[in-house]
C-alpha positions as CSV (number, residue, x, y, z in Angstrom):
1,M,0.0,0.0,0.0
2,A,2.8,2.5,1.0
3,A,4.7,1.6,-2.2
4,M,1.6,2.3,-4.3
5,M,1.1,5.6,-2.6
6,R,4.7,6.5,-3.2
7,Q,4.4,5.5,-6.9
8,N,1.3,7.7,-7.2
9,L,3.1,10.6,-5.6
10,F,6.0,10.3,-8.1
11,I,3.4,10.4,-10.9
12,L,1.4,13.3,-9.5
13,M,4.3,15.5,-8.5
14,P,5.4,16.5,-12.0
15,V,1.8,17.1,-12.9
16,G,1.5,19.5,-9.9
17,I,4.7,21.3,-10.9
18,V,3.4,21.8,-14.4
19,L,0.1,23.1,-13.2
20,I,1.7,25.5,-10.8
21,S,4.0,26.7,-13.6
22,L,1.1,27.3,-15.9
23,A,-0.8,29.2,-13.2
24,S,2.1,31.5,-12.7
25,C,2.1,32.3,-16.4
26,S,-1.5,33.4,-16.5
27,A,-1.1,36.9,-15.3
28,P,-2.4,39.5,-17.8
29,A,0.2,40.9,-20.2
30,H,1.1,44.6,-19.5
31,V,-0.6,47.0,-21.9
32,G,1.7,50.0,-22.2
33,E,1.9,52.9,-24.5
34,Y,2.9,52.2,-28.0
35,P,4.0,54.6,-30.8
36,N,1.1,54.2,-33.2
37,Q,-1.4,54.2,-30.3
38,Q,0.0,57.6,-29.2
39,R,0.1,59.1,-32.7
40,M,-3.6,58.7,-33.1
41,V,-4.5,61.2,-30.3
42,G,-5.8,64.4,-31.8
43,K,-6.6,63.0,-35.2
44,S,-10.1,63.4,-36.6
45,K,-12.6,60.6,-37.1
46,S,-12.3,60.9,-40.9
47,A,-8.5,60.6,-40.7
48,I,-8.8,57.4,-38.6
49,L,-11.4,55.9,-41.0
50,A,-9.2,56.8,-44.0
51,C,-6.1,55.1,-42.7
52,A,-7.4,52.3,-40.4
53,G,-10.5,51.4,-42.4
54,T,-14.0,50.6,-41.3
55,P,-14.1,49.4,-37.6
56,Q,-15.7,46.1,-36.5
57,K,-18.1,48.2,-34.4
58,E,-19.0,51.8,-33.9
59,T,-21.0,53.2,-31.0
60,T,-21.9,56.6,-29.8
61,E,-22.7,57.7,-26.2
62,G,-23.4,61.4,-25.9
63,R,-20.4,63.4,-27.3
64,Q,-18.2,60.3,-27.4
65,T,-17.8,57.9,-30.3
66,F,-16.1,54.5,-29.9
67,L,-14.5,52.7,-32.9
68,R,-13.5,49.1,-32.2
69,Y,-11.0,47.4,-34.4
70,Y,-9.7,43.8,-34.2
71,R,-6.7,42.2,-35.7
72,E,-5.7,38.6,-35.4
73,A,-2.1,37.3,-35.8
74,P,-1.3,35.8,-39.2
75,I,-1.4,32.0,-39.3
76,L,2.4,31.7,-39.8
77,E,3.0,33.8,-36.7
78,E,1.0,31.2,-34.7
79,S,3.5,28.3,-35.3
80,R,7.1,28.1,-34.2
81,P,9.7,26.2,-36.1
82,V,11.4,23.4,-34.2
83,G,14.0,21.2,-35.8
84,K,12.5,19.9,-39.1
85,G,8.9,20.7,-38.0
86,S,6.9,23.2,-36.1
87,F,4.4,23.3,-33.3
88,A,1.3,25.5,-32.9
89,T,1.4,28.4,-30.4
90,I,-1.5,30.3,-28.9
91,R,-3.9,32.0,-31.4
92,H,-3.9,35.6,-30.5
93,G,-5.1,39.0,-31.5
94,C,-5.8,42.5,-30.2
95,W,-8.8,44.7,-29.9
96,A,-8.2,48.5,-30.3
97,T,-10.8,50.9,-29.0
98,V,-10.5,54.4,-30.3
99,T,-12.4,57.0,-28.2
100,L,-13.4,60.2,-29.9
101,T,-14.9,63.3,-28.3
102,D,-16.2,66.0,-30.6
103,D,-14.7,64.2,-33.6
104,R,-11.2,64.1,-32.2
105,V,-9.3,61.0,-30.8
106,V,-8.8,61.4,-27.1
107,D,-7.7,57.8,-26.3
108,V,-6.7,54.5,-27.9
109,H,-7.0,51.5,-25.7
110,Y,-5.6,48.0,-26.6
111,R,-7.0,44.7,-25.2
112,F,-5.1,41.5,-25.9
113,V,-6.8,38.2,-26.7
114,P,-6.0,36.1,-24.7
115,P,-5.1,38.7,-22.0
116,T,-2.0,36.7,-21.0
117,F,-0.4,37.2,-24.5
118,D,1.2,40.5,-25.5
119,A,-0.4,41.1,-28.9
120,S,0.5,44.8,-29.1
121,N,2.1,44.3,-32.5
122,D,-1.3,43.2,-33.9
123,C,-3.0,46.4,-32.6
124,E,-0.1,48.5,-33.8
125,D,-0.5,47.0,-37.3
126,I,-4.1,48.4,-37.4
127,F,-2.7,51.9,-37.4
128,D,0.5,51.4,-39.4
129,S,-0.8,53.4,-42.3
130,C,-1.9,56.3,-40.1
131,Q,1.4,58.3,-40.2
């Protein structure tokens, strides 16, 4: 009986270590300030629509308008080469919410999908042509 319990412990111990390691990785990625994100502040709605295109969703609340854009990582970015093959990584993307007040951008907020993966490059790509 004791030998069987010891054997189960040796089997479950690595599983527990892996689970603890994965749990420690699940903190949300830090959403900082990025160059394209900052360049949008002050631009007009028409300028944003001209360079970033039609948003996934547009809503208005009083004097504020919210433009929501989404960009998912390209398929090739979602696999990593290993030796002679590759393995799939996490599918990821980024929501960018542009807040306008009186037709001018006052804020651009990025939200990563999943929140634990820094997908800022995907949101930055939305506004690449907005120079």
